[in-house]
VEXDOVEX-984151 format. One record per residue: residue in three letters; x, y, z of N, C-alpha, C, O in turn. Coordinates in steps of 0.2 Angstrom, whole numbers, always signed. Example, Ala and Ser with C-alpha at 12.3 -4.5 7.8 and 13.67 -1.06 7.14 Angstrom:
BEGIN
- ALA;+66;-28;+39;+62;-22;+39;+66;-16;+39;+71;-17;+42
- SER;+64;-11;+35;+68;-5;+36;+64;+0;+39;+67;+6;+40
REM end
This chain:
BEGIN
- MET;-97;+94;+60;-98;+92;+54;-105;+87;+54;-105;+82;+57
- ASN;-112;+91;+50;-117;+86;+48;-116;+80;+46;-111;+78;+47
- LYS;-120;+75;+43;-118;+70;+42;-115;+70;+35;-118;+74;+31
- THR;-109;+66;+34;-109;+68;+27;-106;+62;+25;-104;+58;+28
- CYS;-106;+62;+17;-104;+56;+13;-99;+59;+11;-101;+64;+8
- ILE;-92;+59;+10;-87;+60;+6;-87;+55;+1;-86;+50;+2
- VAL;-88;+59;-6;-86;+55;-11;-80;+55;-16;-79;+60;-20
- ILE;-75;+49;-16;-68;+50;-19;-67;+46;-26;-66;+40;-26
- SER;-68;+51;-30;-67;+48;-37;-64;+51;-42;-60;+56;-42
- GLY;-65;+47;-49;-54;+47;-52;-55;+42;-58;-59;+39;-60
- PRO;-52;+42;-59;-48;+38;-65;-42;+30;-62;-37;+28;-59
- THR;-46;+26;-67;-43;+20;-63;-33;+22;-62;-29;+25;-65
- ALA;-33;+19;-57;-24;+17;-55;-23;+25;-54;-17;+27;-55
- VAL;-27;+30;-51;-24;+38;-47;-24;+38;-42;-22;+43;-39
- GLY;-25;+31;-37;-23;+32;-30;-27;+32;-25;-25;+33;-19
- LYS;-34;+31;-28;-41;+31;-24;-43;+29;-17;-45;+32;-12
- THR;-40;+21;-21;-42;+15;-11;-35;+18;-7;-37;+16;-1
- ALA;-30;+20;-7;-26;+21;-2;-27;+27;+0;-26;+27;+6
- LEU;-30;+32;-2;-30;+38;-2;-39;+36;+4;-39;+37;+10
- ALA;-43;+34;+1;-49;+34;+4;-48;+30;+11;-50;+32;+17
- ILE;-43;+24;+10;-41;+23;+17;-38;+28;+24;-40;+29;+30
- LEU;-35;+31;+21;-32;+38;+25;-34;+43;+26;-31;+47;+29
- ILE;-43;+44;+24;-47;+49;+25;-52;+44;+30;-55;+46;+35
- ALA;-53;+37;+28;-59;+34;+34;-54;+35;+40;-57;+39;+45
- GLN;-48;+34;+42;-43;+30;+46;-44;+39;+50;-43;+40;+56
- HIS;-44;+44;+46;-44;+51;+50;-52;+54;+53;-53;+58;+58
- PHE;-56;+50;+49;-63;+52;+55;-64;+44;+57;-69;+43;+59
- SER;-61;+41;+58;-61;+32;+61;-70;+30;+60;-75;+30;+64
- THR;-71;+29;+51;-76;+29;+49;-74;+21;+45;-70;+16;+46
- GLN;-79;+21;+39;-80;+17;+35;-81;+17;+29;-84;+22;+28
- ILE;-80;+13;+24;-79;+14;+17;-86;+10;+13;-90;+5;+16
- ILE;-86;+12;+9;-92;+10;+5;-90;+9;-3;-91;+14;-6
- SER;-87;+4;-5;-84;+4;-14;-90;+6;-19;-97;+6;-19
- ALA;-87;+9;-23;-93;+12;-30;-88;+10;-35;-84;+13;-38
- ASP;-87;+1;-35;-84;+0;-41;-88;-5;-42;-92;-5;-38
- SER;-89;-8;-47;-96;-11;-54;-93;-17;-52;-97;-22;-53
- ARG;-86;-19;-51;-83;-26;-53;-81;-28;-46;-84;-32;-44
- GLN;-76;-25;-42;-75;-26;-35;-79;-28;-32;-77;-32;-28
- CYS;-87;-27;-30;-89;-31;-29;-92;-41;-29;-95;-45;-25
- TYR;-89;-42;-35;-89;-51;-35;-82;-52;-32;-76;-50;-32
- LYS;-86;-58;-29;-82;-62;-25;-76;-66;-27;-70;-67;-25
- GLU;-78;-67;-35;-72;-72;-42;-67;-68;-44;-63;-71;-47
- LEU;-67;-61;-44;-64;-57;-46;-58;-52;-42;-60;-48;-39
- THR;-53;-52;-42;-48;-50;-37;-44;-47;-43;-46;-42;-46
- ILE;-39;-50;-45;-33;-47;-48;-34;-40;-51;-33;-35;-50
- GLY;-38;-45;-57;-40;-39;-63;-45;-34;-62;-46;-30;-66
- VAL;-48;-32;-56;-52;-26;-54;-47;-23;-51;-48;-17;-51
- ALA;-41;-26;-47;-38;-19;-43;-43;-19;-37;-47;-14;-35
- LYS;-43;-25;-35;-46;-27;-27;-44;-24;-20;-39;-27;-20
- PRO;-43;-21;-17;-40;-18;-11;-37;-25;-7;-40;-29;-5
- SER;-28;-25;-8;-27;-31;-3;-30;-33;+4;-34;-30;+7
- ALA;-26;-39;+6;-30;-41;+14;-29;-36;+18;-34;-35;+23
- ASP;-23;-32;+18;-21;-27;+23;-26;-22;+22;-30;-20;+26
- GLU;-26;-19;+15;-29;-13;+16;-38;-14;+18;-41;-9;+20
- LEU;-41;-21;+18;-49;-23;+19;-46;-23;+26;-51;-23;+30
- ALA;-42;-24;+29;-39;-29;+38;-41;-19;+38;-43;-17;+44
- ALA;-40;-13;+34;-36;-8;+38;-42;-2;+41;-42;+3;+45
- VAL;-48;-5;+38;-53;+0;+38;-60;-5;+34;-60;-7;+28
- PRO;-63;-6;+38;-71;-10;+36;-71;-8;+29;-69;-3;+27
- HIS;-73;-11;+25;-75;-9;+17;-84;-15;+15;-84;-21;+15
- TYR;-88;-11;+12;-93;-14;+10;-93;-11;+1;-92;-7;-3
- PHE;-97;-17;+1;-97;-18;-9;-91;-22;-11;-89;-21;-17
- ILE;-87;-25;-7;-82;-28;-10;-82;-36;-7;-81;-38;-1
- ASN;-81;-39;-14;-83;-49;-12;-91;-47;-8;-91;-48;-2
- SER;-95;-44;-10;-103;-45;-8;-106;-47;-13;-112;-48;-12
- HIS;-104;-49;-18;-110;-54;-22;-107;-58;-28;-101;-56;-30
- SER;-110;-62;-30;-106;-68;-35;-107;-65;-43;-111;-60;-45
- ILE;-102;-68;-47;-104;-66;-54;-112;-67;-56;-116;-64;-59
- HIS;-112;-73;-53;-119;-77;-56;-126;-70;-55;-131;-70;-59
- GLU;-124;-65;-52;-130;-61;-49;-129;-56;-53;-124;-54;-56
- SER;-136;-54;-53;-137;-46;-58;-138;-41;-54;-143;-38;-51
- VAL;-128;-38;-54;-127;-31;-52;-128;-23;-56;-123;-21;-60
- ASN;-133;-20;-55;-131;-14;-58;-134;-8;-54;-137;-8;-49
- ALA;-133;-3;-57;-134;+4;-53;-142;+4;-46;-143;+6;-41
- ALA;-146;+1;-50;-151;+2;-42;-148;-4;-39;-146;-3;-34
- VAL;-148;-8;-41;-143;-12;-33;-139;-9;-29;-139;-9;-23
- PHE;-136;-6;-33;-129;-2;-28;-132;+2;-25;-130;+4;-19
- GLU;-137;+5;-29;-141;+12;-25;-142;+12;-15;-141;+16;-11
- LYS;-146;+4;-16;-150;+1;-11;-146;-1;-8;-149;-3;-3
- TYR;-141;-3;-8;-136;-7;-5;-131;-2;+0;-128;-2;+5
- ALA;-131;+3;-5;-125;+11;-3;-129;+15;+3;-127;+17;+9
- LEU;-135;+16;+0;-140;+19;+6;-141;+16;+11;-144;+19;+16
- GLU;-140;+9;+12;-143;+7;+18;-138;+6;+21;-139;+6;+27
- LYS;-131;+5;+18;-125;+5;+22;-123;+12;+26;-122;+13;+32
- VAL;-123;+17;+20;-123;+23;+24;-127;+24;+29;-124;+27;+34
- GLN;-131;+23;+30;-137;+25;+36;-134;+20;+41;-135;+23;+46
- GLU;-131;+13;+40;-129;+11;+46;-123;+13;+50;-122;+12;+56
- ILE;-117;+16;+44;-111;+20;+45;-112;+27;+50;-107;+30;+53
- PHE;-119;+29;+50;-122;+36;+52;-123;+35;+59;-122;+40;+63
- LEU;-127;+28;+61;-127;+25;+67;-123;+28;+73;-125;+29;+78
- THR;-115;+29;+71;-110;+27;+76;-105;+36;+71;-100;+39;+74
- ASN;-106;+37;+68;-102;+41;+64;-105;+48;+61;-111;+47;+59
- ASP;-103;+52;+61;-105;+58;+55;-104;+58;+49;-108;+59;+44
- VAL;-99;+55;+48;-95;+54;+42;-95;+47;+39;-94;+43;+44
- ALA;-95;+45;+33;-96;+41;+29;-90;+41;+22;-90;+46;+18
- VAL;-87;+36;+20;-82;+37;+12;-85;+32;+7;-86;+26;+8
- VAL;-87;+37;+1;-89;+32;-2;-81;+35;-7;-79;+40;-7
- VAL;-79;+27;-11;-72;+29;-16;-75;+22;-22;-76;+17;-21
- GLY;-75;+26;-28;-74;+22;-33;-73;+25;-41;-73;+32;-41
- GLY;-73;+22;-47;-73;+24;-53;-77;+24;-56;-76;+26;-62
- THR;-85;+20;-55;-89;+19;-60;-92;+24;-58;-94;+24;-52
- GLY;-93;+31;-64;-97;+34;-63;-105;+35;-59;-107;+38;-54
- LEU;-109;+28;-65;-114;+29;-64;-117;+27;-58;-123;+29;-57
- TYR;-114;+23;-53;-114;+22;-47;-115;+28;-42;-120;+29;-38
- ILE;-109;+33;-44;-110;+38;-41;-114;+42;-42;-116;+46;-37
- LYS;-117;+43;-47;-121;+47;-49;-127;+46;-46;-131;+51;-44
- THR;-130;+40;-45;-135;+35;-42;-135;+37;-36;-140;+39;-33
- PHE;-128;+34;-32;-130;+36;-27;-133;+42;-24;-138;+42;-20
- SER;-127;+49;-28;-129;+57;-28;-136;+58;-27;-139;+61;-23
- ASN;-139;+55;-34;-146;+60;-38;-151;+53;-36;-156;+55;-35
- GLY;-150;+48;-37;-154;+44;-38;-154;+42;-45;-151;+45;-49
- ILE;-159;+35;-47;-159;+32;-54;-167;+31;-55;-171;+29;-51
- ASP;-167;+33;-61;-174;+30;-64;-177;+21;-65;-172;+18;-68
- ALA;-184;+19;-64;-185;+14;-64;-184;+12;-72;-185;+16;-76
- VAL;-181;+4;-72;-179;+1;-78;-182;-2;-78;-183;-4;-72
- PRO;-187;-8;-84;-191;-13;-82;-186;-19;-80;-180;-18;-82
- VAL;-187;-23;-78;-186;-30;-76;-183;-33;-83;-187;-34;-88
- ILE;-178;-35;-85;-177;-40;-91;-177;-46;-87;-176;-48;-81
- SER;-182;-49;-97;-180;-58;-96;-172;-59;-96;-169;-55;-98
- PRO;-170;-65;-93;-163;-69;-93;-163;-71;-99;-157;-71;-101
- GLY;-168;-73;-105;-168;-76;-109;-165;-71;-114;-161;-73;-118
- ILE;-167;-63;-115;-166;-59;-119;-158;-57;-117;-155;-56;-122
- ARG;-156;-55;-110;-150;-55;-109;-147;-60;-111;-142;-56;-114
- GLU;-145;-66;-112;-142;-70;-113;-143;-72;-122;-137;-74;-124
- ASP;-147;-71;-127;-145;-72;-134;-140;-65;-136;-135;-65;-140
- ILE;-143;-58;-132;-139;-54;-133;-131;-56;-131;-127;-53;-135
- ILE;-130;-59;-127;-123;-59;-124;-119;-64;-132;-115;-63;-136
- SER;-123;-69;-131;-120;-75;-134;-120;-71;-142;-115;-70;-145
- LYS;-125;-68;-144;-123;-65;-152;-118;-58;-150;-116;-56;-155
- TYR;-116;-56;-147;-111;-50;-145;-102;-58;-143;-96;-56;-142
- GLU;-103;-62;-143;-98;-63;-141;-94;-67;-147;-88;-68;-148
- MET;-100;-69;-151;-99;-70;-157;-96;-64;-164;-91;-64;-167
- GLY;-100;-59;-164;-100;-53;-166;-94;-48;-166;-90;-46;-170
- GLY;-95;-47;-158;-88;-44;-155;-92;-37;-153;-98;-37;-152
- LEU;-88;-29;-152;-91;-26;-150;-95;-22;-155;-100;-19;-154
- GLU;-91;-23;-162;-92;-18;-168;-103;-23;-171;-107;-20;-174
- TRP;-103;-28;-167;-110;-30;-169;-114;-27;-163;-120;-26;-163
- LEU;-111;-27;-158;-116;-22;-153;-118;-15;-154;-124;-12;-152
- GLN;-112;-11;-157;-113;-4;-160;-120;-2;-165;-124;+2;-163
- MET;-118;-9;-172;-123;-8;-175;-129;-9;-173;-134;-5;-173
- GLU;-130;-15;-171;-137;-17;-168;-140;-10;-163;-145;-7;-165
- VAL;-136;-8;-157;-139;-3;-155;-140;+5;-158;-143;+10;-155
- LYS;-137;+7;-165;-137;+11;-169;-143;+9;-172;-146;+14;-174
- LYS;-145;+5;-174;-153;+2;-179;-157;+2;-173;-163;+4;-174
- ASN;-156;-1;-167;-163;-1;-163;-162;+4;-158;-167;+3;-155
- ASP;-159;+8;-155;-159;+14;-151;-155;+17;-154;-149;+15;-153
- PRO;-155;+24;-158;-152;+29;-161;-150;+35;-156;-146;+39;-157
- ILE;-156;+33;-150;-155;+39;-147;-150;+38;-141;-147;+43;-138
- TYR;-149;+31;-139;-143;+29;-135;-137;+33;-140;-134;+38;-139
- PHE;-137;+29;-145;-132;+27;-149;-128;+34;-151;-122;+35;-151
- SER;-133;+39;-150;-130;+47;-150;-128;+50;-145;-123;+54;-147
- LYS;-128;+49;-139;-125;+52;-136;-124;+46;-126;-124;+47;-120
- GLY;-123;+40;-131;-121;+35;-126;-115;+34;-126;-112;+36;-131
- GLU;-112;+30;-121;-104;+26;-120;-104;+21;-127;-106;+16;-125
- ILE;-103;+22;-132;-103;+18;-137;-97;+12;-138;-97;+6;-141
- LEU;-93;+13;-134;-87;+10;-131;-87;+2;-128;-84;-3;-130
- ASN;-92;+4;-124;-92;+2;-116;-97;-7;-120;-102;-5;-122
- PRO;-96;-12;-120;-98;-17;-121;-106;-17;-115;-111;-19;-117
- HIS;-105;-15;-109;-108;-15;-103;-114;-11;-105;-120;-14;-105
- ARG;-111;-5;-106;-119;+1;-109;-125;-2;-114;-131;-3;-114
- LEU;-120;-5;-120;-124;-5;-127;-127;-12;-125;-131;-14;-129
- ILE;-126;-16;-119;-130;-22;-119;-136;-20;-118;-141;-20;-121
- ARG;-133;-17;-111;-140;-15;-108;-145;-9;-111;-151;-9;-110
- ALA;-143;-5;-116;-145;-3;-120;-149;-8;-125;-156;-9;-124
- LEU;-147;-10;-128;-149;-18;-132;-155;-19;-128;-160;-17;-130
- GLU;-155;-23;-124;-160;-26;-120;-164;-23;-118;-169;-27;-117
- VAL;-164;-16;-116;-169;-13;-114;-176;-11;-120;-182;-10;-120
- VAL;-171;-11;-125;-176;-8;-132;-180;-15;-133;-186;-15;-135
- THR;-175;-20;-133;-177;-26;-137;-185;-28;-133;-190;-30;-135
- SER;-183;-26;-126;-189;-30;-122;-193;-24;-122;-196;-26;-117
- THR;-195;-19;-123;-197;-13;-122;-200;-8;-128;-204;-4;-128
- GLY;-195;-12;-132;-198;-6;-139;-198;+2;-137;-200;+7;-140
- LYS;-195;+2;-130;-190;+9;-132;-184;+13;-129;-183;+12;-123
- SER;-182;+17;-131;-174;+17;-130;-175;+20;-122;-180;+23;-120
- ILE;-168;+17;-118;-166;+16;-112;-165;+24;-109;-165;+25;-103
- ALA;-165;+30;-116;-164;+37;-113;-171;+39;-111;-173;+44;-109
- GLU;-176;+35;-113;-182;+37;-111;-186;+35;-104;-191;+38;-102
- PHE;-182;+30;-101;-182;+28;-94;-175;+34;-90;-174;+33;-84
- GLN;-171;+38;-93;-167;+41;-88;-171;+50;-88;-169;+55;-92
- THR;-175;+50;-84;-178;+56;-86;-173;+62;-81;-175;+68;-80
- GLN;-166;+58;-77;-164;+62;-73;-167;+66;-66;-163;+69;-62
- LYS;-172;+66;-66;-175;+67;-58;-172;+66;-54;-172;+60;-51
- ASN;-168;+71;-51;-163;+71;-47;-167;+70;-39;-172;+74;-39
- GLN;-166;+66;-35;-168;+63;-29;-163;+67;-23;-157;+67;-24
- THR;-166;+71;-17;-163;+74;-11;-160;+68;-5;-163;+63;-5
- ARG;-156;+69;-2;-152;+64;+1;-154;+67;+7;-155;+73;+7
- ASP;-155;+65;+12;-155;+69;+19;-147;+68;+24;-146;+67;+30
- PHE;-143;+70;+17;-136;+70;+22;-133;+74;+15;-134;+73;+9
- THR;-128;+79;+19;-122;+81;+15;-118;+77;+11;-115;+72;+14
- ILE;-117;+77;+3;-112;+73;-1;-107;+77;-4;-108;+82;-9
- LEU;-100;+76;-2;-96;+82;-5;-90;+78;-8;-87;+73;-5
- LYS;-90;+80;-14;-87;+75;-20;-79;+78;-21;-78;+84;-21
- ILE;-75;+72;-22;-68;+75;-20;-65;+71;-26;-65;+65;-26
- GLY;-62;+74;-34;-61;+70;-37;-51;+70;-39;-48;+75;-40
- LEU;-48;+63;-41;-43;+64;-40;-40;+65;-44;-42;+61;-48
- GLU;-34;+69;-47;-32;+67;-54;-24;+68;-54;-21;+70;-49
- LEU;-22;+66;-60;-13;+66;-62;-13;+67;-69;-17;+65;-73
- PRO;-7;+70;-69;-3;+74;-77;-5;+65;-81;-3;+59;-79
- ARG;-8;+66;-86;-9;+60;-91;-4;+53;-91;-5;+47;-91
- GLU;+3;+58;-93;+9;+55;-93;+9;+50;-88;+7;+44;-88
- LEU;+10;+54;-82;+10;+50;-75;+3;+44;-76;+4;+39;-78
- LEU;-3;+46;-76;-8;+41;-73;-8;+34;-80;-11;+29;-79
- TYR;-5;+36;-86;-3;+32;-90;+2;+26;-87;+2;+20;-88
- GLN;+6;+30;-84;+14;+26;-83;+13;+20;-77;+16;+15;-76
- ARG;+6;+23;-74;+5;+20;-67;+0;+15;-70;+0;+10;-67
- ILE;-4;+14;-74;-10;+9;-78;-5;+4;-81;-5;-2;-80
- ASN;+0;+7;-86;+4;+2;-88;+8;-3;-83;+9;-9;-84
- SER;+10;+0;-77;+16;-4;-72;+10;-8;-67;+13;-12;-64
- ARG;+4;-7;-66;-1;-9;-64;-2;-14;-69;+1;-19;-67
- VAL;-5;-15;-74;-6;-21;-77;+2;-25;-78;+1;-30;-81
- ASP;+7;-23;-78;+13;-28;-77;+11;-31;-70;+8;-36;-70
- GLN;+11;-29;-66;+11;-31;-60;+3;-36;-59;+3;-41;-56
- MET;+0;-35;-62;-6;-40;-61;-4;-46;-64;-6;-52;-62
- VAL;+0;-44;-69;+1;-52;-71;+5;-54;-67;+5;-60;-65
- GLN;+10;-52;-66;+17;-56;-60;+12;-58;-52;+14;-62;-47
- GLN;+6;-55;-52;+3;-57;-45;-2;-62;-48;-7;-64;-45
- GLY;-1;-65;-56;-6;-71;-56;-15;-70;-59;-20;-73;-58
- LEU;-13;-62;-65;-21;-65;-68;-21;-69;-72;-25;-73;-70
- VAL;-17;-71;-79;-19;-75;-81;-23;-80;-80;-28;-82;-82
- GLU;-18;-83;-75;-21;-90;-69;-28;-88;-67;-32;-93;-69
- GLU;-30;-82;-64;-35;-80;-63;-41;-81;-68;-46;-84;-66
- VAL;-39;-78;-75;-44;-78;-78;-46;-86;-82;-52;-87;-85
- ARG;-40;-89;-82;-40;-94;-84;-44;-99;-82;-46;-104;-85
- GLY;-45;-98;-75;-50;-101;-70;-57;-100;-71;-62;-103;-69
- LEU;-58;-94;-76;-65;-92;-76;-68;-93;-83;-74;-91;-84
- ILE;-63;-96;-88;-66;-98;-93;-74;-100;-94;-77;-96;-98
- ALA;-75;-107;-90;-83;-108;-89;-88;-102;-89;-93;-102;-92
- HIS;-87;-98;-86;-91;-92;-86;-90;-88;-89;-92;-82;-87
- GLN;-85;-89;-96;-84;-83;-99;-92;-76;-102;-92;-70;-102
- GLY;-97;-82;-104;-103;-77;-105;-106;-73;-99;-112;-72;-101
- LEU;-105;-71;-96;-107;-67;-89;-107;-62;-90;-102;-60;-93
- ASN;-110;-57;-88;-108;-49;-89;-103;-47;-85;-100;-43;-88
- ALA;-101;-50;-79;-94;-50;-75;-89;-48;-79;-86;-43;-80
- LEU;-88;-53;-82;-82;-56;-87;-83;-51;-93;-79;-52;-97
- GLN;-86;-45;-95;-85;-42;-100;-83;-35;-97;-86;-29;-96
- THR;-76;-38;-96;-71;-31;-92;-66;-31;-95;-65;-35;-100
- VAL;-62;-24;-93;-55;-24;-96;-51;-31;-91;-51;-32;-85
- GLY;-47;-33;-94;-42;-38;-91;-44;-43;-92;-41;-47;-93
- TYR;-51;-44;-91;-53;-52;-91;-54;-54;-99;-53;-60;-101
- ARG;-58;-49;-104;-60;-48;-111;-54;-51;-116;-54;-54;-122
- GLU;-49;-48;-112;-45;-47;-118;-38;-55;-117;-34;-57;-122
- LEU;-39;-57;-111;-37;-63;-109;-41;-68;-112;-39;-72;-116
- LEU;-47;-67;-110;-51;-75;-113;-50;-74;-122;-51;-79;-126
- ASP;-49;-67;-123;-48;-70;-132;-41;-74;-132;-39;-77;-137
- HIS;-37;-74;-128;-31;-75;-129;-32;-81;-128;-28;-85;-130
- PHE;-37;-84;-123;-39;-93;-122;-40;-94;-128;-38;-99;-131
- ALA;-45;-91;-132;-50;-92;-137;-46;-92;-143;-48;-92;-149
- GLY;-39;-91;-142;-34;-92;-150;-32;-88;-154;-27;-88;-158
- LYS;-37;-80;-152;-36;-75;-156;-30;-70;-156;-28;-67;-161
- ILE;-28;-70;-150;-23;-66;-149;-17;-69;-144;-18;-74;-141
- SER;-11;-65;-143;-5;-70;-141;-7;-68;-133;-11;-64;-130
- LEU;-3;-71;-130;-2;-68;-124;+1;-61;-124;-2;-57;-121
- LEU;+5;-60;-127;+9;-52;-125;+4;-47;-127;+2;-42;-124
- GLN;-1;-50;-135;-5;-45;-138;-9;-43;-133;-10;-37;-131
- ALA;-11;-47;-129;-16;-47;-124;-15;-45;-117;-20;-44;-114
- ILE;-10;-43;-115;-6;-39;-111;-6;-31;-115;-10;-27;-113
- GLU;-4;-30;-118;-3;-23;-124;-13;-19;-124;-15;-14;-123
- ALA;-15;-25;-126;-21;-22;-125;-25;-20;-121;-28;-15;-122
- ILE;-26;-25;-114;-27;-22;-108;-24;-16;-107;-28;-12;-105
- LYS;-19;-15;-108;-15;-10;-106;-18;-3;-109;-19;+2;-105
- MET;-18;-4;-116;-22;+0;-119;-30;+2;-118;-32;+7;-120
- SER;-34;-3;-116;-40;-3;-115;-40;+0;-110;-44;+5;-110
- THR;-37;-1;-106;-38;+2;-98;-35;+10;-98;-36;+13;-93
- ARG;-31;+11;-103;-31;+18;-105;-36;+21;-105;-38;+26;-101
- HIS;-40;+18;-110;-44;+23;-114;-51;+24;-110;-56;+27;-113
- TYR;-50;+20;-104;-57;+19;-99;-54;+25;-93;-58;+27;-88
- ALA;-48;+27;-93;-47;+30;-91;-48;+37;-92;-50;+41;-88
- LYS;-47;+38;-97;-50;+44;-101;-58;+45;-101;-61;+50;-100
- ARG;-61;+41;-102;-67;+40;-103;-69;+42;-94;-71;+48;-94
- GLN;-69;+39;-90;-69;+41;-84;-68;+50;-79;-72;+53;-75
- MET;-62;+52;-83;-62;+60;-85;-68;+63;-88;-72;+67;-86
- THR;-67;+59;-93;-75;+61;-94;-79;+65;-91;-81;+70;-90
- TRP;-79;+60;-91;-89;+59;-87;-88;+62;-79;-92;+65;-76
- PHE;-84;+61;-77;-85;+66;-68;-82;+72;-70;-85;+76;-67
- LYS;-76;+75;-75;-77;+83;-77;-80;+85;-79;-79;+91;-80
- LYS;-87;+81;-79;-93;+85;-83;-99;+86;-77;-105;+89;-78
- ASP;-96;+83;-69;-101;+86;-64;-96;+90;-61;-91;+88;-58
- ALA;-99;+98;-62;-98;+103;-58;-96;+103;-49;-93;+108;-47
- ALA;-99;+98;-46;-101;+97;-39;-94;+95;-34;-92;+96;-29
- ILE;-89;+92;-41;-83;+89;-39;-76;+91;-38;-73;+88;-43
- SER;-72;+94;-35;-67;+97;-32;-62;+92;-33;-63;+86;-33
- TRP;-58;+96;-34;-51;+92;-39;-44;+91;-36;-42;+96;-33
- ALA;-42;+87;-35;-34;+87;-32;-29;+82;-34;-30;+78;-38
- ALA;-26;+82;-32;-21;+77;-34;-19;+71;-24;-19;+73;-18
- PRO;-18;+64;-28;-18;+59;-24;-17;+60;-15;-18;+56;-11
- ASP;-15;+68;-14;-11;+68;-8;-15;+70;-2;-20;+74;-1
- PHE;-13;+66;+3;-19;+67;+10;-20;+75;+12;-25;+78;+12
- SER;-15;+76;+14;-14;+84;+15;-19;+89;+13;-23;+92;+16
- GLN;-18;+88;+5;-23;+92;+0;-31;+90;+0;-35;+94;+0
- VAL;-31;+84;+1;-39;+81;+1;-41;+84;+8;-46;+88;+9
- LEU;-37;+80;+13;-41;+81;+18;-42;+89;+19;-47;+90;+21
- LYS;-38;+96;+17;-39;+102;+17;-46;+104;+13;-50;+107;+17
- LEU;-47;+102;+6;-53;+104;+2;-57;+100;+8;-62;+105;+9
- ILE;-59;+93;+12;-63;+92;+15;-67;+97;+22;-72;+97;+25
- THR;-60;+100;+23;-61;+104;+31;-63;+112;+27;-64;+116;+31
- ASP;-62;+113;+23;-63;+120;+20;-70;+121;+18;-73;+126;+18
- SER;-74;+112;+17;-81;+112;+13;-86;+117;+20;-93;+118;+19
REM end
């Protein structure tokens, strides 16, 4: 096999982590996570980070690699992942990338256009106003200031909306103007596998996993992060809802139900994103089925 990177994607709770470990063990190789939140040391339960046993089973990169106080984005991930995949290729012809952050996977595969560095003051001002006005305020501001992005971007994703607003505020240009989609050619083969399950089963798994997170101590984890709630890393499903609970806006039961609903919506958006990529071959989260797809490619 030529130098090949097996990219395993799909919605949250579909079984990507367990399957990627089996594939990595089969090829005696290592894993690079393509998850925009599992890289943070301070976030564990709410981001469904691999367990200690799973991390011990196969070396993982981009897990616990950064702090919530650092600025991490697709460009940071691209540089990090490309360096790590070349390190892996020094001793193995196969590397595994796994995750559900579609933009990170797209950037790893095709490159990313340069977006100007944003003043921390602009970001802090936007986040402060977002905390006061919520998602509705963010949507209205982006619609007013960057109608190009608003017409085709992820308008239910606070992180994307904040990014679009800070770029247009800083540069006067739509973030879409920096996204010309000039694909870069990698010097290795990329084989994309998407995992999917029937929607009803996936939603059952999501609901069960949220209940399990609560049992594992998610509420306590978020309580310990209240002082950092203004950071971008905390604008994340599972943390955002519980921070609302601690602020007295909703009950704990309402927060847990909101996490389940938000996670289901997120999974739906992930599938919409990945289904647009014609290069992805789809399979159930079954080792034999996925291995056959790999060997037949």
